[in-house]
N, C-alpha and C positions, 0 to 999 in steps of 0.2 A: 549197733544191734538194730536189725531190722524188725518192723512190725509185719507179721505175716498173718493173713486172713485164713480161715478154714478153706475157703475155696482155693486160695493159692497153694496151700499145702496139699490139698487133695489132688490138684493138678500136677504139682511136682511128683508126689508119690505115685500117681497113676502113670505118668510118663516114665518114671524111673523103673518101675515094676515091668511095664510093658516092653521097654528096652531090653531088660535082662532076660524076659521070657521069650523075646522074639515075636511079640504079637503086637496088634494095634492097641492103643490106649483104650479104645472103646470095648475091647475084650476083657478089661480088668474090672470086675464088679466091685464097687466101693464097700460093699458090705460082706464080702467073702473073706474068710480068715486067711492070714498070710501063709500059714502052713498048708492050706488047701490049694494055694497057688503055686506050690512046688518051689517055694523060696526056702533054701536050706539055711542052717544057722550061719554059715560062713557068708552067704549072700546077705543075710540080714545084718550082720556085722558091718559089712562093707557099705551097705546103704545107710546104716545109722551114722557111720563116719562121715559119709557124703552129706547127709541131712544136716549134720552138726556144722559142717563147713559151710553149707548154704545158710543156715540160721545164725551162725555166729555164736552159738552156746551148746553146751552138751545137754542132751535131753535125759541122759541116764540109761544104763544098760537094760532096765526093765521096761522102758517105755513101749517097746514092740510087744512085750509079753502082756502088759496090762491093757494095751489098746491095740488089739490084734487084727484090726481091719483098717483099710484106707480111711474109711469114714471117721472111726474112732480116733485114729492117730492124728488125722488132720484137725479135729476138734481139739485134741490135747495140745497140739502144737500152737494153735491159735490162742488157747488159754494161757499157755506158758509165755507166749510173746506179749500178751496183754498184761500179765502179772509182772513180767520182768520190766516192761515199759513203765508201769505204774509205780513200781518200787524204785526206779532210777531217779 
C-alpha cells in the first residue's frame, strides 16, 4: 500500500476529472462540488474504482458523497493512507 499525500491525491483527482470533462486541469476548481462539475453517478463510480486501484485499498462507496470536492476528498485520502500506514 502506498502513502499518498493530499497534494498527490489532489493532482490525481484534478487530472482525472479534467480528462473526463475534456478540459485543462487548471479549469477544475478544487473547492467546487463534484455534482457541479457535471460528473454523473456512473462517472463517479468509475473514478472511485480507478482511485481504489491507484491507492490499493477501497475508500468506500460514500467517500465521494461525504467529501464532495477535490480538496475534501484529497484530504480524506491522505488521512486514510496515514491511518492505514500507522495501523499496519
